[in-house]
C-alpha positions in Angstrom: 100.2 -103.8 -151.4 97.9 -102.7 -148.6 98.1 -99.4 -146.8 99.3 -101.0 -143.7 102.2 -102.8 -145.6 103.1 -99.4 -147.3 103.2 -97.8 -143.8 105.4 -100.6 -142.5 107.8 -100.7 -145.4 108.1 -96.9 -145.4 108.8 -96.8 -141.7 111.6 -99.4 -142.2 113.0 -97.1 -145.2 112.8 -94.1 -142.9 114.8 -95.8 -140.2 117.4 -96.9 -142.6 117.7 -93.4 -144.1 117.9 -91.6 -140.8 114.6 -89.6 -141.5 113.5 -89.4 -137.8 110.3 -87.2 -138.5 109.0 -89.6 -141.0 109.9 -92.7 -138.9 108.2 -91.1 -135.8 105.1 -90.0 -137.7 104.6 -93.3 -139.3 105.2 -95.2 -136.0 102.5 -93.0 -134.4 99.9 -93.8 -137.0 100.7 -97.5 -136.9 100.3 -97.2 -133.1 96.9 -95.6 -133.5 95.9 -98.4 -135.9 97.1 -101.0 -133.4 95.1 -99.3 -130.6 91.9 -99.3 -132.6 92.4 -103.0 -133.5 93.0 -103.8 -129.9 89.8 -101.9 -128.8 87.7 -103.5 -131.5 89.4 -107.0 -131.0 89.5 -107.5 -134.7 91.8 -106.6 -137.6 90.9 -103.5 -139.5 89.7 -103.5 -143.1 91.7 -101.3 -145.6 88.9 -98.8 -145.4 89.2 -98.6 -141.6 93.0 -98.2 -141.8 92.4 -95.3 -144.0 90.0 -93.9 -141.7 92.5 -94.1 -138.8 95.2 -92.2 -141.1 92.5 -89.6 -142.0 91.7 -89.1 -138.3 95.4 -88.6 -137.5 95.6 -85.9 -140.2 92.5 -84.1 -138.8 93.9 -84.3 -135.3 97.1 -82.6 -136.4 95.1 -79.9 -138.3 93.4 -79.1 -135.1 96.7 -78.9 -133.3 98.2 -76.7 -135.8 95.5 -74.1 -135.2 95.8 -74.4 -131.5 99.6 -74.1 -131.5 99.3 -71.1 -133.7 96.8 -69.4 -131.4 99.2 -70.2 -128.5 102.1 -68.7 -130.3 103.9 -71.9 -130.7 105.0 -71.6 -134.4 107.7 -74.3 -133.9 105.2 -77.0 -132.8 102.7 -75.9 -135.6 105.4 -76.4 -138.2 106.2 -79.8 -136.9 102.6 -80.8 -137.1 102.3 -79.5 -140.7 105.3 -81.5 -141.6 103.5 -84.7 -140.2 100.3 -83.8 -142.0 102.4 -83.7 -145.2 103.8 -87.1 -144.5 100.4 -88.6 -143.8 98.6 -86.9 -146.6 100.7 -89.0 -149.0 98.8 -92.1 -147.7 95.3 -90.6 -148.3 93.5 -90.8 -151.6 93.4 -87.8 -153.9 91.3 -85.0 -152.2 88.1 -83.9 -153.7 87.8 -80.6 -155.4 85.1 -78.2 -154.1 83.1 -78.8 -157.3 83.5 -82.7 -156.9 82.3 -82.3 -153.2 79.4 -80.2 -154.3 78.3 -82.7 -156.9 78.4 -85.5 -154.4 76.3 -83.6 -151.9 73.7 -82.9 -154.6 73.8 -86.5 -155.6 73.4 -87.5 -151.8 70.4 -85.2 -151.4 68.8 -86.6 -154.6 69.5 -90.2 -153.6 68.1 -89.9 -150.0 65.2 -87.7 -151.0 66.3 -85.1 -148.5 64.1 -82.0 -148.4 65.1 -80.1 -145.3 67.7 -79.6 -142.6 66.1 -82.5 -140.7 67.4 -84.8 -143.3 71.1 -83.8 -142.7 71.9 -87.1 -140.9 70.3 -89.1 -143.7 72.5 -87.4 -146.4 75.7 -87.5 -144.2 75.2 -91.3 -143.7 75.0 -91.7 -147.6 77.8 -89.3 -148.2 80.4 -90.3 -145.5 81.7 -93.5 -147.0 82.1 -91.8 -150.4 84.3 -89.1 -149.0 86.2 -90.7 -146.2 89.8 -89.6 -146.5 89.0 -87.4 -149.5 87.2 -84.6 -147.9 86.8 -83.0 -144.4 83.5 -84.2 -142.9 82.9 -80.9 -141.2 83.1 -79.1 -144.4 80.8 -81.7 -146.2 78.3 -81.4 -143.4 78.2 -77.6 -143.7 77.8 -77.9 -147.5 74.9 -80.2 -147.0 73.3 -78.0 -144.4 73.7 -75.0 -146.6 72.2 -76.8 -149.7 69.3 -78.2 -147.7 68.5 -74.8 -146.2 68.4 -73.3 -149.7 66.1 -76.1 -150.9 63.9 -75.7 -147.9 63.7 -71.9 -148.4 63.0 -72.3 -152.0 60.2 -74.8 -151.3 58.6 -73.0 -148.4 59.8 -69.5 -148.3 58.5 -68.6 -151.7 54.9 -68.9 -150.7 55.1 -66.7 -147.6 
């Protein structure tokens, strides 16, 4: 069963059970998928559907922070409930150690040696972590690792 079929079936089940939060959350993500397809004028692959779900989770995480900063705990709590629902459709999240290992592998695979190579490493890494780790966190880790490698290579001789 594809991710899109699961979303559809689970929306139907939520309607039958009267779970309005789940129903509305799943409808919103299906609408987002439809809008991306309409913009691209082609059906999305399973990986692209996963990317849309992942983006919806990321948007809600940003909203939680904004609502908390604005003193709207009620809205932050609702967004967190939606995150919990959508997270069930994402692959198992990578641990910090797994992400670090992939970053090291990406740096080795691309031959990256300095911060200028960040884009090259992220190009290699992004498809491998999609839906399994936050891109901003991964980018920060790559930059940090490259900075250390650059310092070790050039800083020791100065």
